[in-house]
C-alpha positions, -999 to 999 in steps of 0.1 A, spaced: -723 -141 145 -697 -140 168 -683 -114 175 -645 -110 185 -630 -93 219 -610 -62 214 -578 -85 222 -586 -106 194 -594 -77 171 -561 -60 178 -544 -88 177 -558 -96 141 -550 -58 128 -513 -65 143 -512 -91 123 -526 -76 94 -501 -42 96 -472 -63 94 -484 -83 63 -486 -48 50 -459 -36 55 -443 -66 41 -462 -58 8 -454 -17 10 -417 -21 14 -414 -50 -19 -440 -24 -39 -414 4 -32 -388 -21 -41 -401 -28 -73 -410 2 -79 -374 17 -73 -360 -15 -95 -371 4 -128 -344 32 -121 -315 6 -109 -284 30 -102 -301 63 -114 -298 96 -90 -337 96 -92 -339 58 -78 -346 67 -42 -369 94 -44 -390 68 -70 -385 43 -38 -399 71 -10 -431 85 -35 -440 45 -37 -437 40 0 -459 77 4 -484 65 -20 -495 30 -4 -493 45 29 -516 73 21 -539 46 3 -536 27 36 -545 55 60 -578 58 36 -588 23 45 -579 29 80 -601 55 80 -630 40 63 -629 11 86 -629 35 118 -662 54 100 -680 18 95 -674 4 124 -690 37 143 -722 35 121 
């Protein structure tokens, strides 16, 4: 098994997070599109952003726990 250096791992994580940010923003746009023009639209957008961000935080926390086993 080949182990990546800290620099390589950091670069991979940065690339993954940039892709995830694109997903988060696109998902929030999708969710808000149901309410196009409505007064609730901004709330739906930020609710979706919060939902996927909280899920991502849990994923990263789990990854950290697994790395320290």
